[in-house]
Backbone as a printed PyTorch tensor [residue, N CA C, xyz], in Angstrom:
tensor([[[  0.9110,  -1.2800,   0.2020],
         [  0.0430,   0.1800,   0.0590],
         [  0.5970,   0.9690,  -0.0150]],

        [[  0.8650,   2.7770,  -0.7730],
         [  1.5250,   3.4650,  -1.2130],
         [  0.4300,   4.6940,  -0.6440]],

        [[  0.3010,   5.2820,   0.3240],
         [ -0.0070,   6.6950,   0.2360],
         [  0.8010,   7.8280,   0.7010]],

        [[  0.2620,   8.8610,  -0.1380],
         [  0.9790,  10.1650,  -0.3200],
         [  2.5280,   9.4140,  -0.4250]],

        [[  2.8690,   8.7770,  -1.1750],
         [  4.1330,   8.7100,  -1.6640],
         [  5.4280,   7.8370,  -0.7580]],

        [[  4.3010,   7.0920,   0.7110],
         [  4.9140,   6.1430,   1.4330],
         [  4.5160,   5.1740,   1.6170]],

        [[  5.5180,   4.4370,   1.6530],
         [  5.1830,   2.7050,   1.8730],
         [  4.6790,   2.4340,   3.3640]],

        [[  2.9830,   2.3840,   3.2070],
         [  2.3150,   2.0150,   4.5410],
         [  2.0340,   0.5490,   4.9890]],

        [[  2.4950,   0.0900,   3.9810],
         [  2.4480,  -1.8090,   4.4120],
         [  2.3160,  -2.9470,   3.0620]],

        [[  2.9050,  -3.8600,   3.6420],
         [  2.9920,  -4.5450,   2.4820],
         [  2.4510,  -6.2230,   2.6540]],

        [[  2.2240,  -6.3500,   1.6840],
         [  1.0260,  -7.5360,   1.9600],
         [  1.0030,  -8.6650,   0.9450]],

        [[ -0.0250,  -9.3180,   0.8730],
         [  0.1770, -10.3460,   0.2740],
         [ -0.8170, -10.6080,  -0.8560]],

        [[ -1.2510,  -9.2000,  -1.5780],
         [ -2.4760,  -9.4070,  -2.2890],
         [ -3.4600,  -9.2260,  -1.9960]],

        [[ -3.5880,  -8.3510,  -0.9810],
         [ -5.0320,  -7.9230,  -0.4790],
         [ -5.1000,  -7.3870,  -1.6700]],

        [[ -6.8810,  -6.7220,  -1.0320],
         [ -7.3600,  -5.6700,  -2.2770],
         [ -6.9170,  -4.4820,  -1.8430]],

        [[ -6.8230,  -3.4490,  -2.6970],
         [ -6.6720,  -2.2950,  -2.9910],
         [ -4.9390,  -1.7210,  -2.6130]],

        [[ -3.8730,  -2.5460,  -2.7310],
         [ -2.8490,  -2.4840,  -2.5800],
         [ -2.0800,  -2.3670,  -4.1040]],

        [[ -1.1180,  -1.7480,  -4.3880],
         [ -0.1320,  -1.7130,  -5.6620],
         [  0.4000,  -2.9690,  -5.6350]],

        [[  0.1640,  -3.5650,  -6.7880],
         [  0.6180,  -4.8560,  -7.2280],
         [  2.3640,  -4.9590,  -7.9940]],

        [[  3.0370,  -5.7590,  -7.1060],
         [  4.3790,  -5.6250,  -7.2630],
         [  4.7870,  -6.7270,  -7.7220]],

        [[  5.8710,  -6.8090,  -8.8250],
         [  6.7480,  -8.3740,  -8.6870],
         [  7.9070,  -8.8980,  -7.5130]],

        [[  8.0540,  -9.7570,  -7.6610],
         [  8.4690, -11.0350,  -6.6850],
         [ 10.1430, -10.1050,  -6.2390]],

        [[ 10.6010,  -9.5730,  -7.4970],
         [ 12.0380,  -9.2550,  -7.3050],
         [ 11.3120,  -7.5400,  -6.3120]],

        [[ 10.3420,  -6.9870,  -6.8330],
         [ 10.3100,  -5.4750,  -6.1620],
         [ 10.1490,  -6.0200,  -4.7700]],

        [[  9.1700,  -6.8020,  -4.8230],
         [  9.0950,  -7.0200,  -3.2010],
         [  9.8410,  -7.4400,  -2.0850]],

        [[ 10.8980,  -8.4270,  -2.7360],
         [ 12.1590,  -8.2130,  -2.1520],
         [ 12.6330,  -6.8660,  -1.8050]],

        [[ 12.9620,  -6.4100,  -2.5490],
         [ 13.7890,  -5.1770,  -2.5890],
         [ 12.9050,  -4.2810,  -1.7030]],

        [[ 11.3700,  -4.0660,  -1.7450],
         [ 10.8840,  -3.2920,  -0.2940],
         [ 11.6180,  -4.0050,   0.7000]],

        [[ 11.1730,  -5.3970,   1.3800],
         [ 11.2660,  -6.2120,   2.4300],
         [ 13.3000,  -5.9440,   2.6210]],

        [[ 14.0440,  -5.5290,   1.5460],
         [ 15.3060,  -5.1570,   1.8240],
         [ 15.5760,  -3.7950,   2.2740]],

        [[ 14.6870,  -2.8460,   1.8790],
         [ 15.2370,  -1.7170,   2.2520],
         [ 14.2540,  -1.7270,   3.7900]],

        [[ 13.5950,  -2.3280,   4.4010],
         [ 12.6380,  -2.3560,   5.2660],
         [ 13.6780,  -2.5390,   6.2950]],

        [[ 14.1200,  -3.7640,   6.0650],
         [ 15.3760,  -4.2160,   7.0390],
         [ 16.3270,  -3.4690,   7.0460]],

        [[ 16.7840,  -2.5860,   6.5270],
         [ 17.8570,  -2.0700,   6.6490],
         [ 16.8250,  -0.3200,   7.0880]],

        [[ 16.3220,  -0.1260,   7.5870],
         [ 15.8010,   0.8940,   8.3230],
         [ 16.9980,   1.7630,   9.0210]],

        [[ 16.9860,   3.0860,   8.9930],
         [ 17.8400,   3.5510,  10.1880],
         [ 16.9200,   3.0440,  11.4200]],

        [[ 18.1030,   3.0610,  12.6480],
         [ 17.4600,   2.9450,  14.0990],
         [ 16.9340,   4.5870,  14.3400]],

        [[ 15.5540,   4.0450,  15.0680],
         [ 14.9960,   5.4760,  15.4560],
         [ 15.9430,   5.7720,  16.8190]],

        [[ 15.7950,   7.3070,  17.0240],
         [ 15.9240,   7.6670,  18.1090],
         [ 15.2030,   7.8990,  19.1960]],

        [[ 15.0550,   8.4330,  20.4570],
         [ 13.9310,   9.3620,  21.3200],
         [ 13.0590,  10.4730,  20.4800]],

        [[ 13.4180,  10.6760,  19.5540],
         [ 12.7000,  12.5190,  18.6370],
         [ 12.3870,  11.6340,  17.2050]],

        [[ 13.1680,  10.6340,  16.8070],
         [ 13.0290,  10.4300,  15.0200],
         [ 13.2650,   9.3020,  14.6320]],

        [[ 12.2520,   8.9730,  13.9150],
         [ 12.0950,   8.0450,  13.1820],
         [ 11.6930,   8.1250,  11.7940]],

        [[ 11.3610,   7.2780,  11.0230],
         [ 11.4750,   7.0510,   9.6270],
         [ 10.2350,   6.7260,   9.2810]],

        [[  9.8240,   7.2150,   7.9830],
         [  8.8220,   7.0700,   6.8670],
         [ 10.0140,   6.1180,   6.1980]],

        [[  9.6320,   5.1950,   4.9520],
         [  9.7920,   4.4140,   3.7530],
         [  9.1230,   5.3010,   2.5120]],

        [[  9.8140,   5.9710,   1.6650],
         [  9.0530,   6.7620,   0.5530],
         [  9.2880,   5.2950,  -0.5760]],

        [[  8.2360,   5.5520,  -1.2960],
         [  7.8330,   4.6180,  -2.9310],
         [  9.0180,   4.5560,  -3.5090]],

        [[ 10.2570,   5.2970,  -3.0490],
         [ 11.3420,   5.1530,  -4.1770],
         [ 12.2970,   4.6480,  -2.9100]],

        [[ 11.8790,   3.6900,  -2.0240],
         [ 12.7100,   2.8730,  -1.2700],
         [ 14.1770,   3.5130,  -0.1820]],

        [[ 13.7100,   4.9280,  -0.2880],
         [ 14.6980,   5.9210,   0.8280],
         [ 14.0490,   6.1500,   2.2060]],

        [[ 14.4980,   6.1420,   2.8180],
         [ 13.8370,   6.5840,   4.4370],
         [ 14.0560,   8.4960,   4.5570]],

        [[ 12.8930,   8.4000,   4.5890],
         [ 12.7980,   9.9060,   5.3340],
         [ 12.3920,  10.3380,   6.8290]],

        [[ 13.5360,  11.0740,   7.6630],
         [ 13.1910,  11.3860,   9.2110],
         [ 12.1380,  11.8410,   8.7970]],

        [[ 11.4860,  11.8310,  10.4270],
         [ 10.4440,  12.5150,  10.5770],
         [ 10.6590,  12.7430,  12.5670]],

        [[ 10.4580,  13.9750,  13.3140],
         [  9.8870,  14.4980,  14.3060],
         [  9.0220,  13.9510,  15.1530]],

        [[  9.3550,  12.7490,  16.1570],
         [  8.3830,  12.2260,  16.9580],
         [  8.2520,  13.0090,  18.7160]],

        [[  7.1580,  12.8250,  19.1790],
         [  6.8070,  13.7620,  20.6600],
         [  7.9440,  12.9070,  21.3740]],

        [[  8.6990,  12.9260,  22.1900],
         [  9.5900,  12.3340,  22.9770],
         [  9.0790,  11.6800,  23.9460]],

        [[  8.9020,  10.1410,  24.4980],
         [  8.4230,   9.5290,  25.0460],
         [  7.7980,   9.9040,  26.5870]],

        [[  6.6590,   9.6200,  27.0620],
         [  6.4650,  10.1840,  28.2900],
         [  7.3630,   9.5600,  29.3340]],

        [[  7.7090,  10.3330,  30.5130],
         [  8.9140,  10.2150,  31.4330],
         [  7.5920,   8.3600,  32.1040]],

        [[  8.6470,   7.7410,  32.3660],
         [  7.8190,   6.7550,  33.4380],
         [  7.8560,   7.0330,  34.7420]],

        [[  6.4740,   7.2040,  35.4600],
         [  6.4130,   7.3920,  36.4660],
         [  6.1600,   5.9890,  37.8050]],

        [[  7.3400,   6.5110,  38.4670],
         [  7.4530,   5.4910,  39.4750],
         [  6.4050,   4.8480,  40.0830]],

        [[  6.1310,   4.3850,  40.5920],
         [  5.1680,   3.0200,  41.5470],
         [  5.0920,   3.9870,  42.6570]],

        [[  3.5990,   3.6740,  42.7390],
         [  3.2820,   4.2580,  44.6280],
         [  3.7350,   2.8470,  45.1420]],

        [[  4.7970,   2.9090,  46.4980],
         [  5.2050,   1.9450,  47.3460],
         [  3.4860,   1.9340,  47.9940]],

        [[  3.0180,   0.1390,  48.9140],
         [  2.0670,   0.1900,  49.5580],
         [  1.5070,   1.2290,  50.4070]],

        [[  2.5020,   1.8980,  51.0210],
         [  1.7990,   2.3200,  51.9880],
         [  1.1660,   3.9660,  51.3770]],

        [[  2.5410,   4.2790,  50.3150],
         [  1.3230,   5.8190,  49.4250],
         [  0.2870,   5.0790,  49.1370]],

        [[  0.1630,   3.8410,  48.5940],
         [ -0.9280,   3.7710,  47.3770],
         [ -2.2170,   3.6790,  49.0560]],

        [[ -2.2490,   3.2110,  50.1840],
         [ -2.6780,   2.9140,  51.5350],
         [ -3.2360,   4.0740,  51.7710]],

        [[ -2.3550,   4.9970,  51.7100],
         [ -2.1120,   6.5450,  52.3200],
         [ -3.6750,   7.5140,  51.2420]],

        [[ -3.3170,   7.1100,  50.0930],
         [ -4.1850,   7.5260,  48.6030],
         [ -5.2980,   7.1510,  49.1980]],

        [[ -5.5750,   5.6660,  49.8430],
         [ -7.0010,   5.1990,  49.8270],
         [ -7.9840,   5.4730,  50.9110]],

        [[ -7.2420,   5.5330,  51.9570],
         [ -7.3740,   6.2210,  53.3520],
         [ -7.9980,   7.2500,  53.2980]],

        [[ -7.5950,   8.2700,  52.3350],
         [ -7.3460,  10.2590,  52.2580],
         [ -6.0880,  10.8470,  53.2750]],

        [[ -5.1100,   9.3450,  53.2370],
         [ -4.3110,  10.5500,  54.1330],
         [ -4.0390,  10.4980,  55.4660]],

        [[ -4.6490,   9.3000,  56.3610],
         [ -5.1420,   8.8040,  57.3030],
         [ -4.0450,   8.0210,  57.9790]],

        [[ -2.7440,   7.7670,  57.7660],
         [ -2.1200,   7.0750,  58.0340],
         [ -1.1920,   7.0410,  58.9900]]])
């Protein structure tokens, strides 16, 4: 499937897609396996010319610390621990 010049999925003959030869399919898979590694703020789209285009992503949300049992009980009891 190609949308706006980007390969959005690769399948095995579903409806609505762009038909490719086995050689083209193998070239697409080779390009997919060569995708540059994403960073915390950059990922990549595969273009229909089999080049990767960088784009900015929102940084991941910081992980919240888990509550201790005591903190959870304090929340449940409204601070009366």
